[in-house]
C-alpha positions in Angstrom: 59.7 163.0 23.6 60.3 162.9 27.4 59.8 166.2 29.1 59.3 168.0 32.4 55.7 168.9 33.2 56.3 170.7 36.5 59.1 171.7 39.0 57.7 171.4 42.5 59.0 172.6 45.9 58.0 172.6 49.6 59.6 174.1 52.7 58.6 171.1 54.8 58.9 167.3 54.3 56.0 164.9 53.8 53.5 167.4 52.3 52.4 168.1 48.7 54.7 170.5 46.8 53.7 173.6 44.8 54.8 174.2 41.2 57.3 176.9 40.4 58.3 178.6 37.1 61.8 177.2 37.3 64.2 175.7 39.9 67.9 175.8 40.4 69.5 172.5 41.1 72.9 172.5 42.9 75.6 169.7 43.0 75.7 168.0 46.5 72.3 169.6 47.3 69.4 169.3 44.8 66.6 171.8 44.3 67.5 175.1 46.1 64.9 175.9 48.7 63.3 172.4 48.9 62.9 170.6 52.2 64.4 167.4 50.8 67.5 169.0 49.4 70.9 168.1 51.0 74.1 166.3 50.5 72.7 162.8 50.3 71.7 160.3 47.6 68.0 161.4 47.4 68.6 165.1 46.4 65.8 165.2 43.8 62.6 163.1 43.5 60.9 162.4 40.2 57.5 160.9 39.4 56.0 160.4 36.0 52.6 161.5 34.9 52.1 157.9 33.8 52.3 156.8 37.5 49.9 159.6 38.6 47.5 158.5 35.8 47.4 155.0 37.4 46.2 156.5 40.6 43.5 158.5 38.8 42.4 155.3 36.9 41.6 153.6 40.2 39.4 156.4 41.3 41.7 158.8 43.2 40.4 162.3 42.5 42.1 165.7 42.6 45.6 164.7 41.7 47.9 167.2 40.2 51.6 167.8 39.9 53.5 167.9 43.2 50.7 166.1 45.0 53.0 163.1 45.7 55.8 165.5 46.9 57.9 165.0 43.8 60.3 167.7 42.7 60.0 166.9 39.0 56.8 165.7 37.4 57.7 164.1 34.0 56.1 162.7 31.0 57.2 160.3 28.3 59.7 158.0 30.2 58.9 155.2 32.6 61.2 156.4 35.3 61.0 153.4 37.5 62.4 151.2 34.7 65.6 153.2 34.6 68.5 151.3 36.3 70.4 152.9 39.2 73.4 154.7 37.7 71.5 156.0 34.7 72.4 159.6 33.8 69.9 162.0 32.4 70.1 165.5 31.0 67.1 167.5 32.2 67.1 171.2 31.0 70.6 172.5 31.9 71.1 169.8 34.6 72.7 166.4 34.5 71.5 164.0 37.2 72.1 160.4 38.1 69.5 157.9 39.3 70.4 156.7 42.8 67.3 155.0 44.1 64.0 153.5 42.7 61.1 153.8 45.1 61.2 154.3 48.8 59.5 153.4 52.1 56.6 155.7 52.8 57.1 157.2 56.3 54.5 157.0 59.0 52.2 160.0 59.0 52.7 160.7 55.3 50.3 163.6 54.4 50.2 162.4 50.8 49.0 158.9 51.8 46.5 160.4 54.2 45.2 162.8 51.5 44.9 160.4 48.6 44.6 157.0 50.3 47.6 155.5 48.6 51.0 156.8 47.5 52.6 155.7 44.2 55.9 157.3 45.1 57.2 154.3 47.1 56.7 152.1 44.0 57.4 154.2 41.0 59.1 157.4 42.1 62.9 157.7 41.6 65.6 159.7 43.2 68.7 161.3 41.7 71.8 163.3 42.7 73.0 166.3 40.7 76.1 165.9 38.6 76.0 169.2 36.6 74.1 172.1 38.1 71.6 174.5 36.4 68.0 175.4 35.9 65.1 173.2 35.1 61.7 174.5 34.0 58.4 172.9 32.7 58.8 171.9 29.0 62.5 171.0 29.3 63.4 167.9 27.4 64.7 164.8 29.3 67.5 163.0 27.5 68.8 159.6 28.8 72.6 159.9 28.5 73.8 156.6 29.9 71.8 153.5 30.7 73.9 151.1 32.8 
């Protein structure tokens, strides 16, 4: 079963995020209160525990949820294999995959902290289709897979 391990938020960009009990995700915005939220195609970032485990396996210590500045840390689905346009139901929220990976910006605190960043290769980005709350333990259901 695919599920949410953590909901993570930060007030500034380019820094690790802190876990919260639950988050509200708005249409045309993303996670309320997060620095990356806004009316664009990268409203919410997701990274799988499977990707974080790859970094741990090569000797990076001290990794935890939110360390790669992801809004949702997940488990049980290889996010980076989902095609763009895939819709997922996560908790009360329906979201659509808009981008796989990204360019890591200069001066990235995550890369400086851990020596590498898996987010540019295996993180995904989504936009919110149906708003609502997401909390750790919520199931992730793939609705459509284009």
